[in-house]
ZAMARGU-4260 file (C-alpha; in steps of 0.2 Angstrom, whole numbers, plus 5000, padded with zeros to 4 digits):
<rodrens>
0) 4933/4878/5051 | 4927/4874/5069 | 4912/4878/5078 | 4919/4893/5086 | 4925/4900/5069
5) 4906/4896/5062 | 4900/4907/5079 | 4912/4920/5076 | 4905/4924/5058 | 4888/4923/5065
10) 4891/4935/5077 | 4898/4945/5063 | 4885/4944/5051 | 4871/4950/5067 | 4882/4963/5070
15) 4881/4972/5053 | 4877/4960/5040 | 4880/4967/5020 | 4869/4980/5014 | 4864/4985/5034
20) 4864/5003/5039 | 4877/5005/5052 | 4880/5020/5063 | 4898/5020/5072 | 4901/5032/5087
25) 4919/5037/5093 | 4923/5045/5109 | 4936/5053/5098 | 4932/5053/5079 | 4948/5056/5067
30) 4941/5059/5051 | 4958/5066/5043 | 4948/5078/5036 | 4947/5091/5049 | 4950/5093/5066
35) 4947/5077/5077 | 4929/5076/5082 | 4923/5074/5100 | 4907/5062/5102 | 4907/5059/5084
40) 4897/5047/5073 | 4898/5041/5057 | 4883/5036/5047 | 4886/5021/5032 | 4873/5019/5020
45) 4867/5000/5013 | 4876/5005/4998 | 4893/5006/5011 | 4895/5024/5007 | 4896/5036/5021
50) 4881/5047/5022 | 4884/5059/5036 | 4901/5063/5048 | 4898/5075/5064 | 4899/5076/5082
55) 4884/5071/5091 | 4874/5067/5078 | 4857/5058/5083 | 4857/5039/5076 | 4842/5035/5065
60) 4831/5022/5068 | 4836/5005/5060 | 4856/5008/5061 | 4866/4996/5068 | 4875/5003/5080
65) 4895/5001/5085 | 4905/5010/5098 | 4923/5013/5102 | 4934/5027/5111 | 4943/5031/5095
70) 4939/5029/5078 | 4948/5031/5062 | 4948/5029/5044 | 4953/5011/5039 | 4971/5009/5039
75) 4981/5007/5021 | 4996/5001/5017 | 5006/5011/5005 | 5018/4995/4998 | 5017/4978/5006
80) 5017/4959/4997 | 5001/4953/5007 | 4991/4940/4998 | 5007/4936/4987 | 5018/4931/5002
85) 5010/4914/5011 | 5004/4913/5030 | 5015/4895/5026 | 5029/4900/5018 | 5032/4888/5009
90) 5037/4887/4991 | 5020/4885/4983 | 5013/4902/4992 | 5026/4913/4989 | 5022/4922/4974
95) 5030/4940/4978 | 5045/4938/4965 | 5048/4926/4950 | 5067/4924/4948 | 5069/4917/4930
100) 5072/4935/4924 | 5078/4952/4927 | 5067/4960/4917 | 5046/4954/4919 | 5035/4971/4918
105) 5022/4960/4909 | 5016/4950/4926 | 5001/4955/4932 | 4998/4955/4950 | 4979/4952/4948
110) 4985/4934/4942 | 4994/4932/4960 | 4983/4941/4973 | 4976/4928/4986 | 4963/4937/4997
115) 4960/4924/5007 | 4977/4920/5012 | 4976/4921/5033 | 4987/4935/5033 | 4975/4945/5023
120) 4965/4942/5039 | 4978/4944/5051 | 4982/4964/5044 | 4963/4966/5043 | 4961/4961/5060
125) 4974/4977/5066 | 4962/4989/5057 | 4971/4988/5041 | 4957/4989/5027 | 4967/4993/5010
130) 4981/4987/5004 | 4994/4991/4988 | 5002/4975/4986 | 5012/4965/4971 | 5028/4959/4965
135) 5039/4963/4977 | 5058/4970/4976 | 5073/4958/4968 | 5074/4960/4951 | 5077/4974/4942
140) 5058/4974/4935 | 5047/4961/4945 | 5031/4965/4941 | 5017/4974/4942 | 5006/4979/4960
145) 4988/4982/4963 | 4977/4991/4975 | 4965/4980/4986 | 4954/4979/5000 | 4957/4968/5013
150) 4940/4960/5014 | 4946/4943/5009 | 4931/4938/4998 | 4939/4936/4979 | 4949/4947/4966
155) 4934/4951/4957 | 4925/4959/4974 | 4941/4964/4982 | 4954/4973/4969 | 4952/4992/4967
160) 4967/4995/4954 | 4972/4980/4944 | 4987/4987/4938 | 4995/5004/4951 | 5013/5002/4948
165) 5027/4994/4940 | 5039/4987/4954 | 5059/4988/4951 | 5072/4984/4960 | 5090/4996/4957
170) 5100/4991/4972 | 5109/4976/4980 | 5093/4966/4980 | 5093/4969/4961 | 5109/4958/4958
175) 5108/4941/4952 | 5117/4927/4958 | 5128/4913/4952 | 5136/4924/4936 | 5121/4928/4930
180) 5116/4946/4923 | 5113/4958/4930 | 5130/4956/4942 | 5132/4976/4944 | 5123/4992/4946
185) 5128/5001/4930 | 5121/4982/4920 | 5104/4985/4930 | 5103/5003/4923 | 5109/4997/4908
190) 5094/4982/4905 | 5081/4996/4913 | 5086/5008/4899 | 5087/4997/4887 | 5069/4991/4891
195) 5063/5010/4890 | 5070/5013/4876 | 5061/4999/4868 | 5045/5003/4874 | 5047/5021/4868
200) 5051/5014/4851 | 5036/5002/4852 | 5024/5016/4859 | 5031/5028/4844 | 5026/5012/4830
205) 5010/5010/4839 | 5004/5030/4836 | 5010/5033/4820 | 5006/5015/4809 | 4992/5015/4800
210) 4978/5004/4803 | 4981/4987/4802 | 4999/4988/4800 | 5001/4991/4820 | 5017/4982/4826
215) 5013/4965/4834 | 5008/4965/4852 | 5021/4962/4865 | 5015/4960/4883 | 5033/4966/4892
220) 5034/4983/4881 | 5012/4985/4882 | 5017/4984/4901 | 5028/5000/4902 | 5017/5010/4888
225) 5007/5019/4905 | 5025/5023/4913 | 5031/5031/4898 | 5014/5040/4896 | 5015/5047/4915
230) 5001/5036/4917 | 5009/5024/4931 | 5022/5028/4942 | 5039/5016/4942 | 5040/5009/4959
235) 5058/5010/4963 | 5066/5000/4980 | 5082/5008/4981 | 5092/5011/4998 | 5110/5019/4992
240) 5109/5040/4992 | 5122/5036/4975 | 5107/5024/4967 | 5091/5035/4973 | 5104/5049/4962
245) 5104/5038/4947 | 5085/5033/4949 | 5081/5051/4947 | 5091/5054/4932 | 5084/5039/4923
250) 5068/5048/4928 | 5072/5063/4920 | 5078/5056/4905 | 5063/5047/4902 | 5051/5059/4910
255) 5043/5046/4919 | 5036/5047/4937 | 5044/5036/4949 | 5040/5032/4968 | 5056/5028/4979
260) 5054/5014/4990 | 5065/5010/5004 | 5076/5026/5002 | 5086/5023/5017 | 5097/5036/5015
265) 5085/5047/5009 | 5090/5060/5022 | 5108/5063/5014 | 5099/5069/4997 | 5084/5076/5003
270) 5086/5092/4993 | 5087/5083/4976 | 5072/5073/4980 | 5061/5088/4984 | 5068/5095/4967
275) 5062/5081/4959 | 5045/5080/4966 | 5044/5062/4968 | 5035/5055/4983 | 5043/5042/4994
280) 5039/5026/5004 | 5050/5024/5016 | 5057/5009/5024 | 5047/5000/5035 | 5052/5007/5052
285) 5055/4990/5060 | 5065/4982/5047 | 5084/4978/5051 | 5096/4989/5048 | 5109/4980/5040
290) 5118/4979/5022 | 5111/4992/5010 | 5099/4998/5025 | 5113/5000/5035 | 5110/5019/5037
295) 5090/5017/5039 | 5082/5028/5054 | 5066/5028/5063 | 5065/5048/5059 | 5066/5046/5041
300) 5048/5048/5040 | 5047/5063/5051 | 5061/5070/5041 | 5053/5069/5025 | 5037/5077/5032
305) 5047/5089/5038 | 5054/5094/5020 | 5037/5092/5012 | 5039/5077/5002 | 5024/5065/4999
310) 5026/5052/5010 | 5015/5035/5015 | 5021/5021/5027 | 5023/5003/5022 | 5025/4987/5029
315) 5035/4980/5013 | 5045/4964/5012 | 5056/4954/5022 | 5064/4936/5017 | 5060/4928/5035
320) 5044/4922/5044 | 5029/4928/5042 | 5037/4942/5028 | 5022/4954/5031 | 5021/4966/5045
325) 5006/4977/5052 | 5004/4995/5048 | 4997/5000/5063 | 5013/4995/5073 | 5026/5004/5060
330) 5015/5020/5061 | 5017/5018/5079 | 5036/5017/5078 | 5035/5035/5067 | 5024/5042/5079
335) 5034/5040/5094 | 5051/5045/5084 | 5045/5062/5078 | 5030/5060/5066 | 5016/5063/5081
340) 5000/5054/5081 | 4992/5063/5069 | 5007/5064/5056 | 5007/5045/5059 | 4990/5043/5057
345) 4990/5052/5040 | 5002/5041/5034 | 4993/5026/5035 | 4978/5033/5030 | 4974/5049/5020
350) 4993/5050/5012 | 4994/5033/5008 | 4977/5034/4998 | 4982/5047/4989 | 5001/5041/4985
355) 4992/5026/4977 | 4980/5034/4971 | 4963/5029/4978 | 4959/5044/4989 | 4944/5049/4980
360) 4937/5031/4990 | 4946/5028/5007 | 4958/5038/5017 | 4946/5048/5027 | 4929/5049/5032
365) 4918/5059/5021 | 4902/5058/5014 | 4901/5047/4999 | 4917/5038/5002 | 4919/5019/5006
370) 4913/5017/5022 | 4930/5010/5029 | 4933/5011/5047 | 4946/5007/5062 | 4942/5004/5079
375) 4951/5005/5094 | 4949/5005/5114 | 4963/5019/5116 | 4975/5029/5108 | 4978/5018/5091
380) 4996/5019/5093 | 4998/5015/5112 | 5006/4998/5117 | 4992/4993/5127 | 4977/4996/5115
385) 4968/4984/5106 | 4957/4985/5090 | 4940/4979/5093 | 4932/4983/5076 | 4934/4983/5058
390) 4922/4991/5046 | 4925/4987/5027 | 4911/4998/5016 | 4898/4996/5029 | 4902/4979/5034
395) 4909/4973/5049 | 4923/4960/5044 | 4932/4960/5061 | 4925/4959/5078 | 4939/4950/5088
400) 4949/4963/5100 | 4968/4961/5094
</rodrens>
């Protein structure tokens, strides 16, 4: 690290060292727990939790103070591969997909997450404080996902949920190449169903076996047990309307929770998706609209919101540099295409936190929640606006204007 890097760290520490009390004032504060506050103040205690939020609050003595035009909760990315998709784009830092087998639910995200990758720092600088990340699309079951803060410290400190979902792909990207299995969509579904049936039998034996006669531990089947018990959803990357309906049939057959990921043609089957009660993480707004995504739309998020389908925005994964996008920019596109400012902001804060199961800690500015905030010098979704500060659990982690 050069001299300027050390100086920047020193300034951050001086601004609000870990364990300090912090006051963040905004001309407008979007708490996501009520109407926006004019001249709002958020007080964060030494434990990193929000103490008080209100308009025109007096700032007690001893609090470090930050000010901005607009203050929002820290942004939450509902699906990413950041921390697995390294910034160098070299084979040694690309851990989002293991291609040696089509079914690998036992692959733990926590074993591959690199919180200190420079792309983690990059998205943090644009206000992202929490990410749902892990194994990406490209295999029938590619592995597990996790939820983590973007503090950039360590797995032990940053990870909130070590195993959040099981990632699956039931479209074109799930096909194997060079004559390997699966080569067709029916084969993908057959492999998935067979694995779920094996897991069902494994679970039944575990629950009914006499003490000392339990089945031998099986990492692959153990990973699917929480899915069968409804404790963890299957995150299914799927785009074609026909494949979305197939996914819903599998979910009904095994009575499991699924979250649809991508869903480029979801507007064609919106009624069925709504009846099924599943959540959707629509494709990134700026994803390339080709192949199975040829019918993707900038208005997908707005259509889901209008239909009352639980929804949150993502940055997803692309097979080209840098492979990691910025949630703020994705939300801005959605806002301009029917979702509106507050709808788009909700989709990368509270709605995203709810969808990935961490809304008790993040997603809104309320007493008792983590002191995660993003500071802006204007409308967050305006092209010329810059992020002027980022706070995670009361610690100022960025003051670079981006």
